[in-house]
ZAFIMAR-414303 format. One record per residue (C-alpha): residue in one letter; residue number from 1; x, y, z. Coordinates in steps of 0.5 Angstrom, whole numbers, always signed. Example, Ala and Ser with C-alpha at 12.3 -4.5 7.8 and 13.67 -1.06 7.14 Angstrom:
% residues 2
 residuo num     x     y     z
       A   1   +25    -9   +16
       S   2   +27    -2   +14
This chain:
% residues 431
 residuo num     x     y     z
       M   1   +30   +48   -15
       K   2   +23   +46   -19
       R   3   +23   +39   -16
       L   4   +25   +41    -9
       L   5   +20   +48    -9
       S   6   +15   +46   -14
       G   7   +10   +44    -8
       L   8   +10   +51    -5
       I   9    +8   +54   -12
       L  10    +0   +56   -11
       F  11    -4   +55   -17
       C  12   -11   +56   -19
       F  13   -15   +50   -18
       Y  14   -21   +47   -20
       S  15   -25   +41   -18
       L  16   -21   +34   -19
       A  17   -24   +29   -24
       Q  18   -21   +23   -28
       A  19   -21   +27   -34
       V  20   -18   +26   -41
       L  21   -12   +30   -43
       N  22   -14   +34   -49
       I  23    -9   +35   -54
       E  24    -9   +40   -59
       I  25    -3   +41   -64
       T  26    -2   +49   -64
       E  27    +4   +49   -69
       G  28    +5   +44   -75
       V  29   +11   +43   -79
       E  30   +12   +45   -86
       G  31   +14   +40   -90
       S  32   +11   +34   -86
       L  33   +10   +28   -91
       P  34    +3   +27   -93
       I  35    +1   +20   -92
       A  36    -6   +16   -93
       V  37    -9   +12   -87
       V  38   -15    +9   -90
       P  39   -21    +8   -85
       F  40   -20    +0   -82
       Q  41   -25    -5   -84
       W  42   -29    -8   -78
       H  43   -31   -15   -79
       G  44   -37   -17   -74
       G  45   -39   -14   -68
       T  46   -40    -7   -67
       K  47   -35    -1   -69
       L  48   -32    +1   -62
       A  49   -32    +9   -63
       D  50   -27   +10   -57
       A  51   -22    +5   -60
       D  52   -22    +7   -68
       V  53   -16    +4   -69
       S  54   -14    +8   -76
       A  55   -16   +14   -73
       I  56   -11   +13   -67
       I  57    -6   +11   -72
       A  58    -7   +18   -76
       S  59    -7   +22   -70
       D  60    -1   +19   -67
       L  61    +3   +20   -74
       A  62    +0   +27   -74
       R  63    +3   +28   -67
       S  64   +10   +26   -69
       G  65   +11   +32   -73
       K  66   +14   +28   -79
       F  67    +7   +26   -82
       A  68    +1   +30   -85
       P  69    -5   +25   -86
       L  70   -10   +26   -91
       A  71   -17   +28   -88
       D  72   -22   +22   -90
       K  73   -26   +27   -94
       D  74   -19   +28   -98
       L  75   -18   +20   -99
       I  76   -19   +18  -107
       A  77   -21   +11  -105
       Y  78   -22    +6   -99
       P  79   -19    +0  -101
       K  80   -20    -6   -96
       Q  81   -15   -11   -99
       P  82    -8   -10  -102
       E  83   -11   -12  -109
       D  84   -16    -6  -108
       V  85   -10    -1  -108
       H  86    -9    +3  -115
       F  87    -2    +5  -114
       Q  88    -3   +10  -120
       S  89    -9   +14  -118
       W  90    -5   +14  -111
       R  91    +1   +17  -114
       M  92    -3   +23  -116
       T  93    -5   +25  -109
       G  94    +2   +26  -107
       V  95    +2   +21  -102
       D  96    +9   +17  -101
       H  97    +5   +12   -97
       L  98    -1    +8   -96
       I  99    -4    +5   -90
       I 100   -10    +0   -90
       G 101   -12    -5   -85
       G 102   -18    -8   -81
       V 103   -21   -11   -74
       K 104   -24   -17   -74
       Q 105   -28   -19   -68
       E 106   -27   -27   -67
       A 107   -31   -28   -60
       E 108   -34   -23   -54
       N 109   -27   -20   -52
       Q 110   -22   -23   -58
       Y 111   -20   -19   -64
       Q 112   -15   -19   -69
       V 113   -12   -13   -72
       Y 114    -8   -13   -79
       F 115    -5    -7   -83
       R 116    -1    -6   -89
       M 117    +3    -1   -91
       F 118    +5    +1   -98
       D 119   +10    +5  -102
       V 120    +6    +8  -107
       L 121   +12   +10  -112
       K 122   +15    +3  -112
       G 123    +8    +0  -112
       E 124    +9    -5  -107
       Q 125    +8    -7   -99
       V 126   +13    -5   -95
       L 127   +10    -7   -88
       G 128    +5   -11   -85
       Y 129    +3   -14   -78
       N 130    -3   -18   -75
       F 131    -4   -17   -68
       S 132    -9   -21   -63
       A 133   -12   -16   -58
       T 134   -18   -15   -53
       R 135   -23   -10   -52
       A 136   -18    -6   -47
       S 137   -12    -7   -51
       L 138   -14    -4   -58
       R 139   -12    +3   -57
       S 140    -5    +0   -55
       V 141    -5    -4   -61
       A 142    -6    +2   -65
       H 143    +0    +5   -62
       R 144    +4    -1   -63
       I 145    +2    +0   -71
       S 146    +4    +7   -70
       D 147   +11    +5   -67
       H 148   +12    +0   -73
       I 149   +10    +6   -78
       I 150   +15   +11   -75
       K 151   +21    +6   -74
       A 152   +20    +4   -82
       L 153   +20   +11   -85
       T 154   +24   +15   -80
       G 155   +29   +10   -77
       L 156   +27   +12   -70
       P 157   +24    +8   -65
       G 158   +17    +9   -64
       A 159   +14   +13   -57
       F 160    +7   +12   -58
       D 161    +5    +5   -54
       A 162    +8    +8   -48
       R 163    +5   +12   -42
       I 164    +6   +19   -39
       A 165    +5   +20   -31
       Y 166    +3   +27   -28
       I 167    +1   +31   -22
       T 168    -6   +34   -22
       A 169    -9   +38   -17
       A 170   -16   +41   -15
       Q 171   -19   +45   -10
       N 172   -27   +45    -9
       P 173   -30   +52    -6
       G 174   -28   +52    +1
       K 175   -25   +45    +1
       A 176   -17   +43    +2
       V 177   -13   +42    -4
       K 178   -13   +35    -7
       Y 179    -7   +32   -10
       L 180    -7   +26   -15
       L 181    -2   +22   -19
       Q 182    -4   +19   -25
       S 183    -2   +16   -31
       A 184    -5   +16   -38
       D 185    -3   +13   -45
       T 186    +1   +18   -49
       D 187    -5   +21   -53
       G 188    -9   +22   -46
       F 189   -13   +16   -46
       N 190   -14   +11   -41
       S 191   -12   +15   -35
       Q 192   -11   +11   -29
       N 193   -11   +14   -22
       L 194    -5   +12   -18
       L 195    -5   +16   -11
       L 196   -10   +21    -8
       S 197    -7   +25    -3
       D 198    -9   +32    +2
       E 199    -1   +33    +1
       P 200    +3   +35    -5
       I 201    +6   +30    -9
       M 202   +12   +31   -13
       S 203   +17   +29   -18
       P 204   +14   +22   -21
       A 205   +20   +18   -25
       W 206   +19   +12   -29
       S 207   +23    +6   -28
       P 208   +26    +3   -34
       A 209   +22    -3   -34
       G 210   +16    +2   -34
       D 211   +12    -2   -28
       R 212   +14    +3   -23
       L 213   +14   +10   -21
       A 214   +18   +13   -16
       Y 215   +16   +20   -13
       V 216   +16   +25    -7
       S 217   +10   +25    -2
       F 218    +9   +29    +4
       E 219    +3   +25    +6
       N 220    +6   +24   +13
       G 221    +8   +31   +14
       V 222   +15   +31   +11
       A 223   +18   +29    +5
       E 224   +19   +22    +3
       I 225   +21   +18    -3
       F 226   +16   +12    -5
       V 227   +16    +7   -10
       H 228   +10    +5   -13
       N 229    +8    -1   -17
       I 230    +3    +1   -22
       H 231    +0    -6   -23
       T 232    -1    -8   -16
       A 233    -1    -1   -12
       K 234    +4    -4    -7
       R 235    +8    +2    -5
       E 236   +15    +2    -1
       Q 237   +18    +8    +2
       I 238   +25    +8    +0
       S 239   +28   +14    +3
       K 240   +26   +18   +10
       F 241   +32   +22   +12
       A 242   +32   +28   +16
       G 243   +31   +34   +12
       I 244   +30   +34    +4
       N 245   +29   +27    +1
       G 246   +28   +29    -7
       A 247   +28   +29   -14
       P 248   +29   +21   -15
       A 249   +32   +18   -22
       W 250   +32   +11   -24
       S 251   +39    +9   -26
       P 252   +39    +5   -33
       D 253   +39    -2   -30
       G 254   +34    +0   -25
       R 255   +38    -2   -19
       K 256   +40    +4   -17
       M 257   +37   +11   -16
       A 258   +40   +18   -15
       I 259   +36   +22   -10
       T 260   +37   +29    -7
       L 261   +39   +29    +1
       S 262   +40   +34    +6
       K 263   +41   +30   +12
       D 264   +49   +31   +12
       G 265   +48   +39   +11
       N 266   +47   +42    +5
       P 267   +43   +39    -1
       D 268   +47   +34    -5
       I 269   +47   +28   -10
       Y 270   +47   +21    -7
       V 271   +46   +14   -10
       L 272   +42    +9    -7
       N 273   +42    +2    -8
       L 274   +35    -1    -8
       D 275   +37    -8    -6
       S 276   +42    -7    -1
       K 277   +40    +0    +1
       E 278   +47    +2    +1
       L 279   +48   +10    +0
       T 280   +54   +13    -4
       R 281   +55   +20    -4
       I 282   +57   +23   -10
       T 283   +57   +31    -9
       S 284   +59   +35    -3
       H 285   +59   +42    -3
       W 286   +56   +48    +0
       S 287   +52   +50    -5
       I 288   +45   +46    -7
       D 289   +46   +40   -11
       T 290   +40   +37   -14
       E 291   +35   +34   -20
       A 292   +40   +29   -22
       V 293   +39   +25   -28
       W 294   +43   +19   -31
       M 295   +47   +19   -37
       P 296   +45   +13   -41
       D 297   +51    +9   -40
       G 298   +50    +9   -33
       R 299   +57   +12   -32
       S 300   +55   +19   -30
       L 301   +50   +24   -28
       V 302   +48   +31   -30
       F 303   +45   +35   -24
       T 304   +43   +42   -22
       S 305   +48   +46   -18
       N 306   +48   +54   -16
       R 307   +56   +53   -14
       S 308   +58   +58   -19
       G 309   +53   +63   -16
       K 310   +47   +61   -21
       P 311   +43   +55   -22
       Q 312   +47   +51   -28
       L 313   +48   +44   -30
       Y 314   +54   +40   -29
       Q 315   +56   +33   -30
       V 316   +60   +28   -25
       A 317   +62   +21   -26
       F 318   +58   +16   -22
       K 319   +64   +15   -16
       A 320   +65   +18    -9
       G 321   +69   +24   -10
       A 322   +69   +25   -17
       R 323   +70   +32   -20
       P 324   +64   +36   -23
       Q 325   +64   +39   -30
       R 326   +60   +45   -32
       L 327   +56   +44   -38
       T 328   +52   +50   -39
       F 329   +54   +58   -39
       E 330   +49   +61   -43
       G 331   +43   +65   -39
       S 332   +43   +66   -31
       Y 333   +39   +60   -30
       N 334   +40   +53   -33
       A 335   +36   +47   -29
       N 336   +32   +41   -29
       A 337   +36   +37   -34
       S 338   +33   +31   -38
       V 339   +38   +27   -42
       S 340   +36   +24   -49
       A 341   +36   +16   -50
       D 342   +42   +16   -54
       G 343   +46   +21   -49
       K 344   +47   +26   -55
       T 345   +43   +32   -52
       I 346   +40   +35   -46
       S 347   +34   +39   -45
       F 348   +33   +43   -39
       V 349   +30   +50   -37
       N 350   +33   +56   -39
       G 351   +31   +62   -35
       D 352   +33   +70   -37
       S 353   +30   +76   -34
       N 354   +24   +72   -31
       V 355   +22   +68   -37
       F 356   +23   +61   -37
       R 357   +23   +57   -43
       I 358   +26   +50   -45
       A 359   +32   +49   -49
       V 360   +36   +43   -52
       L 361   +44   +43   -51
       Y 362   +48   +39   -56
       L 363   +53   +35   -53
       D 364   +58   +34   -59
       T 365   +58   +42   -60
       G 366   +56   +45   -54
       L 367   +51   +49   -58
       V 368   +44   +51   -54
       Q 369   +37   +52   -58
       I 370   +31   +55   -55
       V 371   +25   +51   -57
       T 372   +19   +54   -53
       D 373   +17   +61   -52
       G 374   +16   +61   -44
       P 375   +14   +65   -40
       L 376   +14   +59   -35
       D 377   +16   +53   -38
       E 378   +19   +47   -33
       S 379   +20   +40   -32
       P 380   +22   +38   -39
       E 381   +23   +30   -41
       F 382   +25   +27   -47
       S 383   +20   +22   -51
       P 384   +23   +15   -51
       N 385   +26   +16   -58
       G 386   +28   +23   -57
       S 387   +24   +26   -62
       M 388   +20   +30   -57
       I 389   +20   +34   -51
       I 390   +14   +34   -46
       Y 391   +14   +39   -41
       A 392   +10   +44   -36
       S 393    +7   +50   -38
       Q 394    +1   +55   -38
       H 395    -4   +57   -42
       K 396    -9   +63   -41
       G 397    -6   +63   -34
       Q 398    -8   +55   -33
       P 399    -2   +50   -32
       V 400    -2   +45   -38
       L 401    +2   +40   -41
       A 402    +6   +41   -47
       A 403   +10   +38   -52
       V 404   +15   +40   -57
       S 405   +20   +37   -62
       T 406   +27   +37   -61
       D 407   +28   +42   -66
       G 408   +22   +47   -64
       R 409   +18   +47   -70
       H 410   +12   +42   -68
       K 411    +8   +44   -62
       Q 412    +2   +41   -58
       R 413    -2   +43   -52
       L 414    -5   +38   -47
       G 415   -10   +41   -42
       L 416   -15   +38   -37
       S 417   -22   +39   -38
       D 418   -22   +41   -31
       G 419   -16   +41   -26
       D 420    -9   +43   -26
       V 421    -4   +39   -29
       R 422    +4   +39   -28
       E 423   +11   +35   -27
       P 424   +10   +30   -33
       A 425   +14   +24   -34
       W 426   +15   +19   -40
       S 427   +16   +12   -39
       S 428   +21    +8   -44
       V 429   +16    +2   -45
       R 430    +9    +0   -43
       K 431    +8    -5   -38
């Protein structure tokens, strides 16, 4: 099982650095809607190259797989105010929507950001907000604007103003491997080092509130589960039973955590009440039961088990002694589930003939769709709005992160300039 065994996998490591995740769109979508994002006007002060709000918005929209922003060179005009927009001319470009805006520096570290979105065909404004920002929050404001645009045009909640967590590892020549737990914006910027260790770190999992990470650490020579506050850096050890302590997964209300323990024999699924520390044993079987994740209603869990002879996904009600129901039947290996926010689909690793790819199970029909090419894809996790899946893969022999739309048509690769990266986790909100 990936979350229990990935610490044993050997990688080719490079020197560890706090590097930006470089995002490359590797496969676009025919039919992506053309949209125009006019470079925002700056009022006062010096334009900040690493916080170009309009460029961040355009990048977000392109990464969504649903929109194709026009290149700056293809824009027919650069309107700054609503009265500057000549709708008839913009209709000739084929874009359905036009976005304009600006950034005004009001004091040394105070900015006002505004944007307006227009329906070109109707010739009217359909969206517009003003935001206050600091130098440090300008990129976050840009992502929030992208989220508003996505919600207005698709009905889906945005997922850009969130954070991803991941594990990097590196080895300088003649030195021991160093493991680093990091978080970053969804576009790879604003990376933050959370924990550096000489021993493996595994299975990062965001709390529903987006302010804490649970993970497995071997820093004391055995597997332990910690909860880490990303703002204060304070940690709490929550599980150190004899044997395996693995695969933490927060309940939707943030009050409980599903974990894998082997303290009573074989690895089984338990639920830990984070306040009372009371344990509830969910499975009791001779097989390996692990990698539990919660359904959005908090009433049941999906987990990996080899009770049928090969790893498969099962669903079990959140109560002691409940009978698990098998969910997957295609392929000899199906493991490591992630459930979409609406509870309608499950992403997982599908293995066949030593090729491991990301698949999506549609619970209403039972149909399975393979969405990646492999051959060594793992650790899938849905974006908060369920439109994308981030996962670990390989490119030219080096571990990277990748993302794919749930229909498999839009693909991206996220790689470090130096160092290997694994085990992505996508927060549902930004704190």
